[in-house]
C-alpha positions as CSV (number, residue, x, y, z in Angstrom):
1,M,-24.7,8.1,-29.4
2,A,-21.7,6.8,-28.0
3,V,-20.0,8.8,-24.7
4,K,-16.6,9.6,-24.5
5,V,-14.6,9.4,-21.6
6,L,-11.8,11.8,-20.8
7,C,-9.7,10.4,-17.7
8,V,-7.8,13.8,-16.5
9,G,-4.2,13.5,-14.4
10,R,-3.1,16.2,-12.0
11,N,0.4,17.8,-12.3
12,L,3.2,16.6,-10.1
13,L,3.1,18.4,-6.5
14,A,5.6,20.4,-5.6
15,N,7.2,17.8,-3.2
16,G,7.7,15.1,-6.5
17,R,4.7,12.8,-5.6
18,G,2.7,11.9,-8.6
19,R,-0.8,11.8,-8.1
20,W,-3.9,11.1,-10.3
21,M,-7.4,12.5,-9.2
22,A,-10.8,11.8,-11.1
23,V,-11.7,15.1,-12.4
24,G,-13.9,16.3,-15.3
25,A,-16.3,14.2,-17.6
26,S,-15.3,10.9,-16.3
27,L,-16.7,11.1,-13.1
28,V,-19.7,13.5,-14.6
29,I,-20.6,10.7,-16.9
30,S,-20.4,8.0,-14.5
31,A,-22.7,9.9,-11.8
32,A,-25.0,10.5,-14.9
33,M,-25.0,6.6,-15.9
34,V,-26.2,6.0,-12.0
35,Y,-29.0,9.0,-11.6
36,A,-30.6,8.5,-15.0
37,Q,-33.4,6.6,-14.3
38,Q,-34.2,9.2,-11.0
39,T,-34.1,12.2,-13.2
40,Q,-37.0,10.7,-15.8
41,P,-39.9,12.7,-15.8
42,A,-42.7,10.9,-14.1
43,A,-45.7,9.7,-16.3
44,P,-48.5,12.2,-15.4
45,R,-51.1,11.3,-12.9
46,Q,-54.7,9.8,-13.9
47,A,-57.5,11.0,-12.0
48,A,-57.8,8.0,-9.1
49,P,-61.3,6.1,-9.2
50,P,-63.9,6.4,-6.2
51,A,-62.8,5.0,-3.6
52,V,-64.5,1.6,-3.0
53,E,-64.5,0.1,0.5
54,V,-63.5,-3.1,0.6
55,P,-63.8,-5.7,3.4
56,A,-60.8,-6.5,5.1
57,S,-60.7,-10.2,5.0
58,I,-60.2,-10.0,0.9
59,A,-58.1,-7.3,1.0
60,A,-55.1,-7.3,-1.4
61,P,-51.6,-7.1,0.3
62,P,-49.8,-4.2,0.1
63,P,-47.0,-4.3,-3.1
64,A,-43.6,-5.5,-2.3
65,A,-41.2,-2.9,-1.4
66,V,-38.7,-1.7,-4.1
67,P,-35.2,-0.5,-3.7
68,T,-34.9,3.3,-4.2
69,E,-31.2,4.2,-3.0
70,A,-29.9,2.8,-6.3
71,E,-30.7,3.0,-9.3
72,L,-29.9,0.4,-12.1
73,L,-26.4,1.7,-13.8
74,A,-26.8,1.5,-17.5
75,A,-27.2,-2.2,-19.6
76,T,-24.0,-1.0,-21.8
77,A,-21.2,1.2,-21.0
78,P,-20.4,3.9,-23.2
79,A,-17.4,4.2,-25.5
80,V,-14.2,5.1,-24.3
81,D,-11.5,7.6,-25.5
82,A,-9.3,7.7,-22.4
83,R,-5.7,9.8,-23.1
84,V,-2.8,7.6,-22.6
85,F,-0.5,8.9,-19.9
86,D,3.2,7.5,-19.7
87,F,3.3,7.5,-15.9
88,A,2.5,4.4,-14.4
89,L,-0.1,3.6,-12.2
90,P,1.9,2.7,-8.6
91,K,0.5,0.1,-6.3
92,G,-2.6,1.1,-4.6
93,I,-4.1,0.0,-1.1
94,T,-5.4,-3.2,-2.4
95,P,-3.2,-6.4,-1.3
96,E,-2.5,-7.8,-5.0
97,G,-1.2,-11.3,-3.9
98,G,-3.4,-13.8,-6.2
99,L,-5.0,-11.3,-8.2
100,Q,-5.3,-11.4,-11.7
101,V,-3.9,-8.5,-14.2
102,H,-7.3,-7.2,-15.1
103,T,-8.3,-6.9,-11.8
104,I,-5.4,-5.5,-10.6
105,W,-5.3,-3.0,-13.3
106,V,-8.7,-1.8,-12.1
107,A,-7.9,-1.8,-8.4
108,R,-4.6,0.6,-8.9
109,A,-6.8,2.7,-11.2
110,I,-9.4,3.0,-8.3
111,S,-7.4,3.4,-5.6
112,T,-5.4,6.3,-7.6
113,M,-8.5,7.8,-9.0
114,F,-10.9,7.6,-5.4
115,P,-8.2,8.8,-2.8
116,E,-11.4,8.7,0.0
117,I,-11.2,4.7,-0.5
118,K,-9.3,3.5,2.2
119,T,-9.7,-0.2,2.3
120,I,-9.8,-2.5,-0.7
121,G,-10.4,-6.5,-0.8
122,G,-8.7,-9.1,-3.0
123,Y,-8.3,-12.4,-3.3
124,R,-10.0,-14.8,-0.6
125,Q,-11.5,-17.8,0.3
126,D,-15.3,-18.0,-1.0
127,A,-18.0,-19.8,-2.2
128,L,-18.1,-18.1,-5.5
129,K,-15.3,-18.3,-8.1
130,W,-14.7,-14.6,-8.2
131,H,-12.1,-14.2,-5.2
132,P,-10.5,-17.5,-5.5
133,N,-9.8,-17.1,-8.7
134,G,-8.0,-13.7,-8.2
135,L,-11.0,-12.1,-10.5
136,A,-12.6,-9.6,-8.2
137,I,-12.4,-6.5,-6.0
138,D,-14.6,-5.3,-2.9
139,V,-14.2,-1.6,-2.5
140,M,-15.5,-0.5,0.8
141,I,-17.4,2.5,1.0
142,P,-16.6,5.1,3.9
143,D,-20.3,6.3,5.4
144,H,-21.8,4.3,3.0
145,N,-25.3,5.0,3.9
146,S,-24.5,8.9,3.5
147,E,-25.3,11.0,0.4
148,E,-21.6,11.0,0.2
149,G,-20.9,7.7,0.3
150,I,-24.1,6.5,-2.3
151,A,-22.6,8.9,-4.3
152,L,-19.2,7.6,-3.7
153,G,-20.1,3.8,-4.9
154,N,-22.4,5.1,-7.8
155,Q,-19.4,7.0,-9.4
156,I,-16.8,4.1,-8.5
157,A,-19.9,1.5,-9.8
158,G,-20.0,4.2,-13.3
159,Y,-15.9,4.0,-13.4
160,A,-16.2,0.7,-13.9
161,L,-18.8,0.2,-16.3
162,A,-17.9,2.8,-18.2
163,N,-14.5,1.1,-18.8
164,A,-15.5,-2.4,-19.1
165,E,-14.4,-3.6,-22.3
166,R,-11.3,-1.8,-22.5
167,M,-10.1,-3.3,-18.3
168,G,-11.9,-6.6,-18.7
169,V,-15.0,-6.0,-16.4
170,I,-17.5,-8.6,-16.3
171,H,-19.8,-7.1,-13.5
172,V,-20.4,-5.0,-10.7
173,I,-22.2,-5.2,-7.9
174,W,-23.8,-2.0,-5.7
175,R,-26.9,-2.2,-3.4
176,Q,-28.3,-4.8,-4.7
177,G,-28.1,-3.8,-8.1
178,F,-26.3,-6.1,-10.7
179,Y,-24.6,-4.6,-13.1
180,P,-22.7,-6.6,-16.3
181,G,-20.2,-4.9,-18.5
182,I,-22.7,-5.4,-21.6
183,G,-26.2,-6.4,-21.0
184,A,-29.8,-5.5,-18.9
185,P,-29.3,-4.7,-15.1
186,S,-31.3,-6.3,-12.5
187,W,-31.8,-6.7,-9.1
188,T,-29.9,-9.5,-6.6
189,A,-32.0,-11.4,-3.8
190,D,-31.7,-9.8,-0.2
191,Y,-29.1,-12.0,1.5
192,G,-29.9,-10.6,4.8
193,S,-27.2,-8.2,5.5
194,E,-25.7,-5.1,4.0
195,T,-22.7,-6.7,3.5
196,L,-24.0,-9.6,1.3
197,N,-26.4,-7.0,-0.2
198,H,-23.6,-4.8,-0.9
199,F,-24.6,-1.9,0.5
200,D,-21.5,-0.9,2.4
201,H,-19.1,-2.1,-1.0
202,V,-18.8,-2.0,-4.5
203,H,-18.0,-5.8,-5.8
204,I,-16.1,-5.9,-9.4
205,A,-15.3,-8.7,-11.1
206,T,-13.1,-8.9,-14.3
207,D,-12.0,-11.4,-17.2
208,G,-8.8,-12.1,-15.2
209,G,-6.2,-11.9,-18.2
210,G,-4.2,-14.2,-16.6
211,Y,-1.5,-14.3,-13.6
212,P,1.1,-11.3,-13.3
213,T,4.5,-12.5,-14.4
214,G,6.2,-9.3,-12.7
215,D,6.5,-7.2,-16.0
216,E,3.3,-5.5,-16.4
217,T,3.1,-1.8,-16.1
218,Y,-0.4,-0.3,-15.6
219,Y,-1.8,2.7,-16.9
220,I,-5.3,4.5,-16.5
221,A,-5.8,3.7,-20.2
222,S,-4.0,1.0,-21.2
223,M,-1.7,-1.8,-19.5
224,K,1.5,-3.7,-20.5
225,G,3.1,-6.7,-20.3
């Protein structure tokens, strides 16, 4: 069944500054995407067979550890039916130099909808194409190992995937989970650090959409230019 995401904007503040917040159904659905596997009922346990003593020399090695702190998001993003607002997204905290338009769009939306985020990286040199070609951003999660930090990262990752088709999101990486915009999610290898394993930031890659000309206008639900 298709799931519809509704993005809701706040009224203008008394001082005249416009501000948008992620509220209501949009974040509820984003969070549900992340925790879906956690809420599945566990299979009934079967009675364990009698213990058999096995010599230590032939005992099987313990099973490999399975990541438990982050569940894979839904493989397919839900359908989006967001309202179109006339309010243009302001430039956010992301340095936009070297970024392509779909990457800028995602960065501005996240900056506006998630004011807890204080740092978003964009263009940089790297062995892979995403950052050097302006196709990806890194959303740094404050206090990323806390329950609040993990929940915030889950919401941002879920938001990007929920809007993947519309915003041109190719994939998201968060807490060693690799989530294509469309397709089956998987785990990444262990690269040896929290940053390389994407535990302290959400990596979001887009299809680019071309480099900006300066005539673009970015909205929550659409962009012009």
